Structure formats: structure tokens, C-alpha cells
C-alpha distance (Angstrom), angle and dihedral (degrees) to the residues before:
residue distance angle dihedral
M1 . . .
K2 3.73 . .
L3 3.79 89.8 .
L4 3.78 90.6 51.5
K5 3.82 90.1 50.3
R6 3.77 92.4 49.1
L7 3.82 92.3 49.2
F8 3.74 91.3 50.7
S9 3.87 91.3 48.9
I10 3.78 90.9 49.9
S11 3.88 89.6 49.0
L12 3.82 92.5 51.8
V13 3.85 90.5 48.8
I14 3.77 90.6 49.9
L15 3.91 92.7 47.3
S16 3.87 90.4 48.2
C17 3.85 91.2 52.8
L18 3.72 92.2 47.0
S19 3.88 92.7 50.7
L20 3.81 90.9 46.8
A21 3.74 92.0 49.4
G22 3.81 92.0 50.8
C23 3.76 91.7 -109.4
G24 3.76 89.9 -71.8
A25 3.76 96.5 -53.4
K26 3.88 107.1 148.7
E27 3.78 123.6 -135.6
V28 3.82 117.3 -122.3
S29 3.79 130.8 -169.3
S30 3.83 117.5 -89.3
A31 3.79 122.5 -83.6
V32 3.78 118.8 -104.2
I33 3.82 109.4 -114.7
T34 3.75 120.2 -164.9
R35 3.86 136.1 156.7
D36 3.78 110.5 -75.3
D37 3.78 116.5 -101.2
E38 3.82 93.1 -103.3
R39 3.72 92.2 48.3
I40 3.88 92.8 -130.7
G41 3.85 106.5 -161.9
G42 3.71 97.8 41.8
S43 3.84 131.9 -103.3
L44 3.86 102.4 -23.0
S45 3.71 135.4 159.3
F46 3.84 108.8 -105.2
V47 3.89 127.6 -168.2
Y48 3.82 122.4 170.8
D49 3.80 118.2 -164.5
S50 3.97 101.2 -160.7
H51 3.90 90.5 -170.2
E52 3.83 93.8 55.4
K53 3.80 92.6 33.9
A54 3.89 88.6 -129.2
V55 3.80 133.2 139.8
Y56 3.77 119.5 -158.2
I57 3.67 116.3 -159.6
G58 3.81 133.0 -179.5
G59 3.81 131.8 2.0
E60 3.73 145.5 -160.6
G61 3.86 109.5 -24.7
E62 3.83 95.5 -0.1
F63 3.79 121.8 130.8
I64 3.77 134.3 -139.4
Q65 3.76 107.2 -146.9
Y66 3.86 124.5 -126.6
Y67 3.94 122.4 -122.0
E68 3.78 130.4 -157.8
K69 3.71 118.7 -124.7
S70 3.78 111.8 -80.3
L71 3.79 123.6 -161.2
E72 3.77 89.4 -172.0
R73 3.84 93.3 58.9
N74 3.84 93.9 32.6
W75 3.83 89.0 -118.9
E76 3.81 130.3 153.1
E77 3.88 112.5 -148.6
G78 3.83 117.8 -87.7
N79 3.72 146.0 89.3
R80 3.86 113.4 -48.2
I81 3.70 140.9 174.8
G82 3.79 126.1 -153.7
L83 3.67 128.2 -136.4
K84 3.78 132.4 -175.8
I85 3.85 114.2 -146.5
T86 3.81 114.0 -161.3
A87 3.82 116.7 -165.7
P88 3.83 120.1 -112.4
K89 3.71 113.8 -95.0
E90 3.71 94.7 -105.4
V91 3.80 90.9 58.1
T92 3.85 109.2 81.8
D93 3.73 102.1 167.4
I94 3.85 123.3 44.0
S95 3.70 98.4 -180.0
K96 3.81 92.2 110.5
T97 3.77 96.5 38.3
T98 3.79 115.1 126.3
L99 3.78 131.3 -164.8
E100 3.87 126.6 -153.2
M101 3.73 116.4 -161.2
N102 3.91 129.4 156.3
G103 3.72 89.2 -5.9
V104 3.76 96.7 -55.6
T105 3.77 124.6 111.0
F106 3.73 117.9 -146.4
A107 3.81 127.0 -164.0
D108 3.84 137.0 178.8
L109 3.85 89.0 50.7
G110 3.71 102.8 150.5
A111 3.83 117.5 118.4
K112 3.80 121.2 -129.3
V113 3.70 123.7 -147.0
N114 3.89 116.2 -171.2
G115 3.73 86.0 -14.3
E116 3.84 94.8 -56.5
A117 3.76 123.2 121.4
Q118 3.78 115.7 -114.3
N119 3.81 130.3 -157.7
F120 3.73 96.5 -121.0
F121 3.86 141.9 66.8
N122 3.79 134.0 -163.2
I123 3.85 127.1 -131.4
Y124 3.75 126.7 -168.3
P125 3.81 111.8 -166.7
T126 3.85 120.3 -171.2
I127 3.73 114.9 -116.3
T128 3.82 119.6 -152.3
E129 3.82 131.4 176.2
T130 3.75 90.4 -89.9
T131 3.84 95.6 47.7
R132 3.87 107.6 106.3
E133 3.66 97.3 147.4
I134 3.83 137.9 17.7
K135 3.86 119.6 -164.8
F136 3.70 124.9 -165.1
K137 3.76 136.7 174.3
V138 3.80 124.4 -142.0
S139 3.96 120.4 -159.4
W140 3.78 104.3 -168.0
D141 3.80 94.7 -168.8
E142 3.86 138.0 -40.7
E143 3.72 96.2 -77.3
T144 3.85 99.9 54.0
K145 3.75 128.2 72.0
A146 3.80 114.4 -107.2
Q147 3.75 114.8 -104.7
E148 3.87 125.1 -142.1
Y149 3.80 120.2 -147.2
K150 3.75 132.7 177.3
V151 3.85 135.1 -156.0
I152 3.82 116.9 -149.6
I153 3.73 122.5 -160.5
V154 3.84 105.5 -144.1
E155 3.74 116.4 -123.5
G156 3.80 114.3 -98.6
T157 3.84 92.4 36.3
K158 3.85 109.7 135.9
L159 3.72 130.6 -151.8
L160 3.85 121.9 -133.7
N161 3.76 121.2 -133.4
K162 3.73 123.9 -128.9
D163 3.75 91.9 -95.0
G164 3.84 91.0 52.0
T165 3.79 95.4 -105.6
E166 3.88 121.2 131.9
S167 3.82 112.1 -87.1
V168 3.82 122.6 -178.5
E169 3.74 134.0 -32.6
I170 3.71 122.4 -118.0
K171 3.86 109.9 -123.9
E172 3.65 140.0 -175.5
K173 3.79 111.6 -90.0
């Protein structure tokens, strides 16, 4: 009976250690986040704080452009911004990387240039008048701890309508 209690205690200690250590998942540095190469969304102010894992986009009097529906890009119509997410330097293969955003998990994210795999992917979230913050989580591979990021639309940023006229201003809640 004593042996059984001792084994149970040792098992609890081991499980506690594993849960505190993240089950062996290793930490990696933050991704590098920039505007996408096409600058989807228009000419907008952009600041990335890698320590907070936060992107700040827009500002007073700045406009997020409207885009038509695109079957090629699998987009619905609406206002969008484009971000380029480059893997941390410790991650050399993003073929197993997944992105979770708005309750949907995306895989097979890696961009290819001239048939060669790259270490980045692009995202194009839709922005609405109620969008103040977008959160997303990236799992680089099975061995690294998932990282959570957020995109914050700065107060005073405006949306353009389909016809190019000014729509609504995004405000603090």
C-alpha cells in the first residue's frame, strides 16, 4: 500500500512538472510581422511591437480600402488589411505551421516563390466597423509552443465604401 501511494505521488510530481514546462514545447522568438508586399488595405500607418506581439494599424484620418469578392484569393468583398508573417529565426520549415483565427484553423500556409518554399505566409483579415482587435494564434510545429498575436485597428481609422467614399470611423468601444 505504501509503495502504491509513493508511486502515485511520484506520478503526480512528474505530471505537474510536465504541465509547468508546457509538455516539452520549446519557446521561440516572435515572428516578424510587416505589411504584405502588395500593401493590401492601402497606405496605412503600421507599428509592430514584437515583445507584446501586437500590430497597430491605421490612425486618425487614415482609410482601409475596400476590395471586391475574389474567387482566386478566396475572399468575400469588404475592407481588408494584408500582413506578412515571417517565421522566427529558430523555425526553418513552416510546412507544418498552422494559424488559428476567428475560430478557423488554416494549414499549408507557406508561400512559394518560383516553386521554392519560403519562411513566411500572408494573412488578409476583413475589417468591419466593429473590428477593433483581431487575435490569431500560430503553431509553428509540434515542438514549439503556440504564439498568440493581435492586430489593433487604431482609433480614428476609417473604412472606404465600395464606391471609394468614406464610410465609418473605427472608435474605441
